C-alpha positions as CSV (number, residue, x, y, z in Angstrom):
1,M,-5.8,-124.0,78.6
2,A,-5.0,-122.3,82.0
3,A,-6.0,-124.0,85.2
4,S,-9.6,-123.3,85.7
5,P,-11.0,-123.5,89.2
6,T,-14.6,-122.5,89.5
7,P,-14.8,-118.8,90.8
8,R,-15.9,-118.5,94.4
9,R,-19.4,-117.2,94.9
10,K,-18.8,-114.0,96.8
11,R,-19.6,-110.4,96.2
12,V,-16.7,-108.8,94.4
13,S,-15.3,-105.5,95.7
14,A,-15.5,-102.5,93.4
15,S,-12.0,-101.7,94.4
16,G,-10.8,-105.1,93.4
17,N,-12.2,-106.1,90.0
18,P,-11.5,-103.3,87.5
19,A,-14.4,-104.6,85.4
20,L,-16.9,-104.0,88.3
21,A,-15.7,-100.4,88.6
22,A,-16.3,-99.8,84.9
23,L,-19.7,-101.4,85.0
24,Q,-20.8,-99.2,87.9
25,G,-20.4,-96.2,85.6
26,S,-22.4,-97.7,82.7
27,A,-26.0,-97.4,81.8
28,S,-26.7,-100.9,80.6
29,V,-30.3,-102.0,80.0
30,L,-31.2,-105.1,81.9
31,P,-31.5,-108.1,81.8
32,A,-28.2,-108.5,80.1
33,A,-26.0,-111.2,78.6
34,V,-22.2,-111.4,78.8
35,A,-20.5,-112.8,75.7
36,F,-18.5,-115.3,77.7
37,S,-15.6,-117.0,75.9
38,G,-14.0,-118.2,79.2
39,G,-10.9,-116.0,78.7
40,A,-9.6,-113.6,81.2
41,D,-11.4,-110.5,80.0
42,S,-14.9,-112.1,79.7
43,T,-14.4,-113.9,83.0
44,A,-13.7,-110.6,84.8
45,L,-16.7,-109.0,83.1
46,L,-19.0,-111.9,84.0
47,L,-18.0,-111.9,87.6
48,A,-18.5,-108.1,87.8
49,A,-21.9,-108.2,86.1
50,A,-23.2,-111.1,88.2
51,A,-22.0,-109.3,91.4
52,L,-23.6,-106.0,90.4
53,W,-26.8,-107.3,89.0
54,P,-27.7,-110.6,90.7
55,G,-30.4,-112.5,88.8
56,Q,-30.3,-110.1,85.9
57,V,-27.3,-111.6,84.0
58,Q,-26.9,-114.6,81.7
59,A,-24.0,-115.9,79.7
60,I,-23.7,-116.8,76.0
61,H,-20.8,-118.8,74.7
62,V,-20.2,-119.1,71.0
63,H,-18.6,-122.3,69.7
64,H,-16.9,-121.6,66.4
65,G,-15.9,-125.1,65.7
66,L,-12.5,-124.0,64.5
67,Q,-10.1,-125.7,67.0
68,A,-9.8,-128.9,69.0
69,A,-9.9,-127.2,72.4
70,A,-13.4,-125.6,71.7
71,D,-15.3,-128.4,73.6
72,E,-13.0,-127.9,76.6
73,F,-13.8,-124.2,76.5
74,V,-17.5,-125.0,76.7
75,A,-17.1,-127.4,79.7
76,H,-15.1,-124.7,81.5
77,C,-17.7,-122.0,80.8
78,E,-20.6,-124.2,81.9
79,A,-18.7,-124.9,85.2
80,V,-18.1,-121.2,85.9
81,C,-21.7,-120.3,85.2
82,A,-23.0,-123.1,87.4
83,G,-20.8,-121.9,90.3
84,L,-22.1,-118.4,89.9
85,N,-25.7,-119.5,89.4
86,V,-25.8,-117.7,86.0
87,P,-27.8,-119.2,83.2
88,F,-25.6,-120.5,80.4
89,H,-26.5,-120.6,76.7
90,L,-24.4,-122.3,74.0
91,A,-24.5,-121.1,70.3
92,R,-22.7,-123.3,67.7
93,V,-21.9,-121.4,64.5
94,D,-20.3,-122.2,61.1
95,A,-17.5,-119.7,61.0
96,R,-15.9,-120.8,57.7
97,N,-15.0,-117.9,55.5
98,D,-16.2,-117.3,52.0
99,P,-13.8,-116.8,49.1
100,G,-12.2,-113.4,49.4
101,E,-13.2,-113.1,53.1
102,S,-10.7,-113.3,55.9
103,P,-11.2,-116.0,58.5
104,E,-11.3,-113.3,61.3
105,D,-14.1,-111.4,59.5
106,A,-16.1,-114.5,59.0
107,A,-15.7,-115.6,62.7
108,R,-16.6,-112.1,63.9
109,K,-19.8,-111.9,61.7
110,A,-20.9,-115.3,62.8
111,R,-20.2,-114.5,66.5
112,Y,-22.3,-111.3,66.5
113,R,-25.2,-112.9,64.7
114,A,-25.2,-115.8,67.2
115,L,-25.0,-113.5,70.2
116,G,-27.8,-111.3,68.9
117,E,-30.1,-114.3,68.1
118,Q,-29.4,-116.0,71.5
119,A,-30.0,-112.7,73.4
120,I,-33.3,-112.1,71.7
121,A,-34.4,-115.7,72.2
122,H,-33.9,-115.5,75.9
123,G,-35.5,-112.0,76.3
124,L,-32.3,-110.1,77.1
125,K,-31.9,-106.4,76.3
126,T,-28.1,-105.9,76.1
127,V,-25.1,-108.0,75.2
128,L,-21.9,-107.0,77.1
129,L,-18.6,-107.5,75.2
130,A,-15.3,-107.7,77.0
131,Q,-13.0,-105.8,74.6
132,H,-10.7,-103.5,76.7
133,A,-8.2,-100.7,76.4
134,D,-5.5,-102.9,74.8
135,D,-7.9,-104.2,72.2
136,Q,-8.9,-100.6,71.4
137,A,-5.2,-99.6,71.0
138,E,-4.6,-102.6,68.7
139,T,-7.6,-101.7,66.6
140,M,-6.4,-98.2,66.1
141,L,-2.9,-99.4,65.2
142,L,-4.4,-101.8,62.6
143,A,-6.4,-98.9,61.2
144,L,-3.3,-96.7,61.0
145,G,-1.5,-99.5,59.2
146,R,-4.2,-99.7,56.6
147,G,-4.3,-95.9,56.1
148,A,-7.9,-95.9,57.3
149,G,-10.1,-92.8,57.6
150,L,-12.0,-91.5,60.5
151,P,-14.3,-94.6,60.8
152,G,-11.2,-96.8,61.2
153,L,-9.5,-94.4,63.6
154,A,-12.7,-94.2,65.7
155,A,-11.9,-97.9,66.4
156,M,-14.5,-99.8,68.5
157,A,-17.7,-98.0,69.5
158,S,-18.7,-98.3,73.2
159,R,-22.3,-98.9,72.1
160,F,-23.9,-100.1,68.8
161,E,-26.9,-102.1,67.5
162,R,-26.6,-105.2,65.3
163,H,-29.0,-108.0,64.5
164,G,-31.8,-106.3,66.4
165,M,-29.7,-106.2,69.7
166,R,-27.9,-103.6,71.7
167,F,-24.2,-104.3,72.2
168,E,-22.0,-102.5,74.8
169,R,-18.2,-102.5,75.4
170,P,-18.0,-101.2,79.0
171,L,-14.3,-102.0,79.4
172,L,-12.7,-99.9,76.7
173,Q,-10.8,-97.8,79.3
174,V,-9.8,-100.8,81.4
175,S,-6.4,-102.4,81.1
176,G,-6.4,-106.1,80.2
177,A,-3.3,-106.6,82.4
178,A,-5.2,-105.1,85.4
179,M,-8.0,-107.6,85.0
180,R,-5.5,-110.5,84.8
181,R,-3.7,-109.3,87.9
182,W,-7.0,-109.2,89.8
183,L,-8.0,-112.7,88.6
184,A,-4.6,-114.1,89.7
185,S,-4.9,-112.4,93.1
186,E,-8.3,-114.1,93.6
187,G,-7.1,-117.5,92.3
188,I,-9.7,-117.5,89.5
189,G,-8.7,-119.5,86.4
190,F,-9.7,-118.9,82.8
191,V,-9.1,-120.5,79.4
192,D,-6.2,-119.2,77.2
193,D,-7.0,-119.5,73.5
194,P,-3.9,-120.8,71.8
195,T,-4.6,-118.7,68.7
196,N,-3.8,-115.6,70.8
197,A,-0.1,-116.6,70.6
198,D,-0.1,-117.2,66.8
199,I,2.0,-114.4,65.4
200,A,0.7,-115.2,61.9
201,F,-2.1,-112.8,62.9
202,T,-1.2,-109.1,62.7
203,R,-3.2,-108.3,65.8
204,N,-1.1,-110.8,67.9
205,R,2.2,-109.3,66.6
206,I,0.9,-105.8,67.6
207,R,0.1,-107.2,71.1
208,R,3.4,-109.0,71.6
209,E,5.8,-106.5,70.0
210,L,4.3,-103.0,69.6
211,L,2.3,-102.5,72.8
212,P,5.2,-103.2,75.1
213,A,7.3,-100.7,73.2
214,L,4.5,-98.1,73.4
215,E,4.2,-98.8,77.2
216,K,7.9,-97.9,77.6
217,T,7.7,-94.7,75.5
218,F,4.1,-93.5,76.3
219,P,3.0,-95.1,79.6
220,Q,-0.4,-93.5,79.3
221,F,-1.0,-94.7,75.7
222,R,-4.2,-96.6,76.5
223,E,-5.9,-93.5,77.9
224,T,-4.6,-91.2,75.1
225,F,-5.5,-93.7,72.3
226,A,-9.0,-94.0,73.8
227,R,-9.4,-90.2,73.8
228,S,-8.2,-90.0,70.2
229,A,-10.7,-92.7,69.2
230,R,-13.5,-90.7,70.9
231,H,-12.4,-87.5,69.0
232,A,-12.4,-89.5,65.7
233,A,-15.9,-90.9,66.5
234,Q,-17.3,-87.4,67.2
235,A,-15.8,-86.0,64.0
236,Q,-17.2,-89.0,62.0
237,A,-20.6,-88.4,63.5
238,V,-20.5,-84.8,62.2
239,L,-19.5,-86.0,58.8
240,A,-22.4,-88.5,58.8
241,E,-24.8,-85.7,59.6
242,I,-23.5,-83.5,56.7
243,A,-23.5,-86.5,54.4
244,A,-27.2,-87.2,55.2
245,Q,-28.1,-83.5,54.5
246,D,-26.1,-83.5,51.2
247,F,-27.7,-86.8,50.2
248,R,-31.1,-85.3,50.5
249,A,-29.9,-82.4,48.3
250,V,-28.2,-84.5,45.5
251,G,-31.0,-87.1,45.4
252,S,-31.2,-90.9,45.4
253,P,-29.7,-92.0,43.1
254,P,-27.3,-89.0,43.1
255,V,-27.8,-86.5,40.3
256,I,-24.4,-85.7,38.8
257,E,-25.0,-82.0,38.3
258,Q,-26.1,-81.7,41.9
259,L,-22.9,-83.5,43.0
260,R,-20.8,-81.1,40.9
261,G,-22.2,-78.2,43.0
262,L,-20.5,-79.5,46.1
263,S,-16.8,-79.3,47.1
264,R,-14.7,-82.3,46.3
265,A,-14.5,-83.3,50.0
266,R,-18.3,-83.2,50.4
267,Q,-18.7,-85.1,47.1
268,A,-16.5,-87.9,48.6
269,N,-18.4,-87.8,51.8
270,V,-21.8,-88.1,50.3
271,L,-20.7,-90.7,47.8
272,R,-19.4,-92.9,50.6
273,H,-22.7,-92.4,52.4
274,W,-24.7,-93.4,49.3
275,L,-22.6,-96.5,48.7
276,R,-22.6,-97.6,52.4
277,T,-26.3,-97.0,53.2
278,G,-27.8,-97.8,49.8
279,H,-25.6,-100.7,48.7
280,Q,-23.6,-101.9,51.8
281,V,-20.3,-101.4,50.1
282,A,-17.2,-99.2,50.7
283,G,-14.9,-98.0,47.9
284,S,-11.2,-97.8,48.4
285,A,-9.5,-94.4,48.5
286,A,-8.2,-94.9,45.0
287,Q,-11.7,-95.8,43.7
288,I,-13.4,-92.8,45.3
289,E,-10.6,-90.5,43.9
290,E,-11.1,-91.9,40.4
291,L,-14.9,-91.5,40.7
292,L,-14.4,-87.9,41.8
293,D,-12.1,-87.2,38.8
294,Q,-14.8,-88.6,36.5
295,I,-17.5,-86.5,38.0
296,E,-15.3,-83.4,37.6
297,A,-14.8,-84.2,33.9
298,C,-18.5,-85.0,33.4
299,A,-19.4,-81.7,31.7
300,T,-21.2,-83.2,28.6
301,R,-24.2,-85.4,28.2
302,G,-22.2,-88.1,26.4
303,H,-19.5,-88.5,29.1
304,R,-19.4,-92.1,30.2
305,I,-18.7,-93.3,33.8
306,R,-17.9,-96.9,34.7
307,I,-15.7,-97.4,37.7
308,K,-15.1,-100.6,39.7
309,V,-16.1,-100.1,43.4
310,A,-16.0,-103.1,45.8
311,M,-17.7,-106.0,44.0
312,G,-19.7,-103.9,41.5
313,F,-19.5,-100.8,39.3
314,V,-20.6,-97.1,39.6
315,E,-22.0,-96.2,36.2
316,R,-23.6,-93.1,34.7
317,A,-27.4,-93.7,34.1
318,G,-28.6,-90.6,32.3
319,P,-28.3,-87.6,34.7
320,C,-27.6,-89.8,37.7
321,L,-25.1,-92.3,39.1
322,A,-26.1,-96.0,39.6
323,Y,-24.4,-98.9,41.4
324,V,-24.6,-102.2,39.6
């Protein structure tokens, strides 16, 4: 853990803290919570929010119970919040993963649930998250490595709702290095999670090896990646609108003959919409392609369809498709 002096209680200059400059351009609904891990990014965000909206900001720290240093993180975060006169709330979660679920996914789900529940319990309207431009670039590179479609390439949304709460990421165009430089210049300490150095995690290898190479070749990659993510998000929003229109036309559950009247690309789009909104599952590219082949071949009443998708099956049920 890095040395952690309590931040000095002073108004932070907008020209100093990059997080404050980013928050000044946001439209956050108050009162707000900062998801405060004690790390560099959330420390800069908390200091900015407390300076910009005095008396309107609280901090929520999620204790995952996954590492020995977690209790030290809590003590550090409590001290920082006491020094800033910011209310501090602790949420303890069970972040163990289920069979077939990655530890990272399990921890993320538990964290968002806890943040939403704590924010609602304390009458807060928004939860501010400290993911920044480097995190956005890492997310896009992970998506490219998986061969993801537009939802993956759109990376992290700047605003979304989950568990009945509004979440915002105001720092997606701010460099993590810029915030660390500012913290160092002010003598403000923060905790350094040892898992961030574990190269067993793909994201950490991207951070340590790929991002420095990108910086040398494309110095503006953070800005251009963020712009590409916004373009992908806009394109995905258009596809979602078309999918909703087509879904109303093909019916729920989808009527096979109505599906066959759409182009193959629109069939794939509306099938993903049906599976995601109706059953909270997403088929792989190979599964969707196989399903499309079966729909194309389904010209007779006796044609049978049964294709594995996620943890279930898409089957033919008379004139319609069903997910079981």
